[in-house]
C-alpha positions, -999 to +999 in steps of 0.1 A: +000+000+000+011+035-005+022+059-033+045+052-062+065+076-083+083+072-117+119+084-117+142+090-147+179+094-145+187+128-131+153+132-114+155+146-078+134+137-048+116+170-053+107+161-089+093+128-076+065+147-059+054+164-091+020+152-105+037+140-137+059+116-117+030+102-095+021+068-107-007+064-082-018+052-048-025+016-037-053+015-012-079-011-002-073-035-032-075-006-056-047+012-075-058+048-080-037+058-111-020+092-114-006+110-144+027+091-141+010+058-150-002+073-183+034+084-190+047+050-181+022+032-204+031+056-233+067+048-227+059+011-229+042+015-262+064+041-279+099+039-262+103+005-245+141+008-247+139+035-221+123+012-195+157+000-183+165+036-172+133+039-151+132+035-113+101+034-093+102+050-058+077+044-031+065+068-005+088+049+019+118+058-003+122+023-016+135+019-051+120-009-072+120-019-109+091-014-133+086-052-132+084-052-094+059-023-095+037-041-120+039-073-098+028-053-068-003-038-085-011-069-105-039-081-082-053-046-076-082-030-095-066-002-115-088+029-116-080+060-136-096+093-127 
């Protein structure tokens, strides 16, 4: 549970808190998607070679891979506002 943020090389902790970096919030079996998830999905479709450069940060300052992030939200209902 918690918030997830997409980070590119050179991004700072302050940039992580921007709406464009916010992937979403996991809460009560639902993943409430943010703007960052749309950006990540566009990257998957149009620039998959860039995925190896992406790091996902949690609100607990944990760094995980895109694969680990997707594994964590896999069983959640994804809702986009």
